[in-house]
ZAVO-879037 format. One line per field, with one value per residue (C-alpha): residue number from 1; y, z, x. Coordinates in nm, 4 decimals, padded with zeros to 6 digits, always signed. Example, Ala and Ser with C-alpha at 12.3 -4.5 7.8 and 13.67 -1.06 7.14 Angstrom:
REM residues 2
nr: c(1;2)
c2: c(-00.4500;-00.1060)
c3: c(+00.7800;+00.7140)
c1: c(+01.2300;+01.3670)
This chain:
REM residues 92
nr: c(1;2;3;4;5;6;7;8;9;10;11;12;13;14;15;16;17;18;19;20;21;22;23;24;25;26;27;28;29;30;31;32;33;34;35;36;37;38;39;40;41;42;43;44;45;46;47;48;49;50;51;52;53;54;55;56;57;58;59;60;61;62;63;64;65;66;67;68;69;70;71;72;73;74;75;76;77;78;79;80;81;82;83;84;85;86;87;88;89;90;91;92)
c2: c(+06.5282;+06.1916;+05.9800;+05.7418;+05.9935;+05.8128;+05.4674;+05.2359;+04.9800;+04.6354;+04.7382;+05.0275;+04.7996;+04.5451;+04.8300;+04.9753;+04.6318;+04.5773;+04.2612;+04.1200;+04.1452;+03.9302;+03.9282;+04.1995;+04.0308;+03.6963;+03.8588;+04.0642;+03.7426;+03.6061;+03.9183;+04.0380;+03.8142;+04.0059;+04.3404;+04.5099;+04.5752;+04.9356;+05.0479;+04.8838;+04.8061;+04.8534;+04.6372;+04.8407;+04.6247;+04.6891;+04.7005;+04.9670;+05.1716;+05.2165;+05.5775;+05.5242;+05.2275;+05.4213;+05.7057;+05.4664;+05.3048;+05.6436;+05.7398;+05.4177;+05.3030;+04.9624;+04.6929;+04.7367;+04.4089;+04.4705;+04.4178;+04.4617;+04.6774;+04.6571;+04.9777;+04.9609;+05.2226;+05.3765;+05.1718;+04.8411;+04.9283;+05.0003;+04.6731;+04.4717;+04.6317;+04.5598;+04.1973;+04.1641;+04.3095;+04.0796;+03.7608;+03.5162;+03.5111;+03.3042;+03.0699;+02.9936)
c3: c(-05.0671;-04.8935;-05.0431;-04.7453;-04.4632;-04.1678;-04.3088;-04.0837;-04.1477;-03.9917;-03.7791;-03.6381;-03.5597;-03.3837;-03.1767;-03.0923;-02.9765;-02.7779;-02.9728;-03.1352;-03.5065;-03.7190;-03.5196;-03.7311;-04.0522;-03.9533;-03.8596;-04.1796;-04.3813;-04.2040;-04.2638;-04.6047;-04.8009;-04.6440;-04.7559;-05.0878;-05.1992;-05.3063;-05.0777;-04.7395;-04.7846;-05.0314;-05.0964;-05.2040;-05.4344;-05.3904;-05.7673;-05.8233;-05.5030;-05.4273;-05.3136;-05.1011;-04.9244;-04.8748;-04.7150;-04.4818;-04.3907;-04.3193;-04.1039;-03.9052;-03.9969;-04.1320;-04.0241;-04.1619;-04.3529;-04.5103;-04.8846;-04.9880;-04.7538;-04.6527;-04.5638;-04.4016;-04.4382;-04.1062;-04.0691;-04.1471;-03.9244;-03.6357;-03.6903;-03.7157;-03.4020;-03.2124;-03.3241;-03.1998;-02.8622;-02.8296;-02.9337;-02.6866;-02.6840;-02.9574;-02.8847;-03.1414)
c1: c(+05.8220;+05.7998;+05.5187;+05.5443;+05.5105;+05.3569;+05.4321;+05.6331;+05.9017;+05.9014;+06.2005;+06.0006;+05.7080;+05.9328;+06.0768;+05.7344;+05.6185;+05.9376;+06.0124;+06.3226;+06.3928;+06.1669;+05.8438;+05.6804;+05.7970;+05.6473;+05.3161;+05.3240;+05.3560;+05.0458;+04.8366;+04.9575;+04.7200;+04.4316;+04.5751;+04.6430;+04.9989;+05.0418;+04.7601;+04.8223;+05.1892;+05.4685;+05.7727;+06.0734;+06.2830;+06.6544;+06.7057;+06.4397;+06.4326;+06.8011;+06.7777;+06.4652;+06.6252;+06.9497;+06.7530;+06.5697;+06.9022;+07.0629;+06.7654;+06.8061;+06.4561;+06.5606;+06.8015;+07.1507;+07.1348;+06.7912;+06.7831;+06.4209;+06.2148;+05.8494;+05.6665;+05.3236;+05.0529;+04.9479;+04.6271;+04.7971;+05.0935;+04.8564;+04.6698;+04.9911;+05.1321;+04.8093;+04.8169;+05.1746;+05.0829;+04.7805;+04.9619;+05.1128;+05.4937;+05.6535;+05.9406;+06.2048)
């Protein structure tokens, strides 16, 4: 059983928004303080969640160089994606 069925990775959110790597992560960092870890999102630590991260990597759901992985609950993922779509383009 997959306890994170329906949860999205930051890579998946970047792809859904049509944005380059890192946009979802930066927005996540802005919004995370307003959310509850363990409920709205989960950080998979590479030392503790080796098999879960390996599965996500095999499924192509995370970037190949990801170490720790952030998973977003469906409601938070939807809100983050909407905020990315509504935001003006960022220049770096």
